[in-house]
N, C-alpha and C positions, 0 to 999 in steps of 0.2 A: 720412550723405548716399553716395548709392550710383547708381550709371549701368547702364544696361542698355541696349546698343548690338546692333544686328541688322540684317540685310538685310531685305527683302519677304517673307511669308510665312515668316517663321525660329521664329515662337512668342513672341516678346519680350511683345507685349499679354499675351498669356495668362500668362505669366510674372507679369507686374507685376500682373495681374489675380489669381492667388492668391496672392500675398504682401499685398496689400492685404486679401483675403478671411481670409488668416490674423490678420493686425494686429486683424482685428475681433473673428473669433471667440474669438481663442484668449489676445489680450493687450489685448483692451476698448478699443484705440486708434481714436481718430477721423482715416479717411480719406477722401481726397478725390481724385476720378480726374477728370482736366481733358486735353482737348485743349490744347497750347500754343496754338494760332488762337483758341481761346476765350479762355482768360485775356487772353493780349494784348488781345482784341478788349472784353473787358470792363473791361480796365484803360484802353483810350483812350477808353471810353464814359464810364467814371467823370471821368476828366479834363475831356473835353468839358463835362460836366455841372457842373463846379465840384465833384463827390463824392468826389475821392480819398482813398483812404487805407480805404473801408468795406470794401473785396475786402481789402486785406491785414488788417484788423481782424479780419476773421472767418477766415482761415488762421492767422491766433497761435496760435488753438485747435485747431489740427489737427495730429496727430501724424505722419503719411506724405501728403504730397502726391505723388501719381504724373501726370508730365506728360508727356502720350502724343505722338507726331509730333513730339519736338524736335529740328530740323533736316532736316523734311521738306519743309516750305515756307519759302520767304521772308517774313519776317516785315520789319515798314516798319521804317527808323531810330527813328522816334518809339516804336513799340511796343517796340522792343527796348532803348531807352533805361529803357521804363516796366518791362519785367521784367526786366532786369538792373542796375537803378540800385540 
């Protein structure tokens, strides 16, 4: 696990994308790229629908997960609990 942090327009998203592409092309790894807000929203929708765990089951088969915009936007307390549980 590693983290990339940088201010606006520092190229962090481009670097993360390049790492993901390299993982796919040269190491045949399964990569998912999601915004953190999209992930939290998907987890909240699963919970409301009574289908918790489906997204987590799909992510178990992911070698590299790239979360974009972690810390950029506020996450609801419920969403944060789902994400960091």
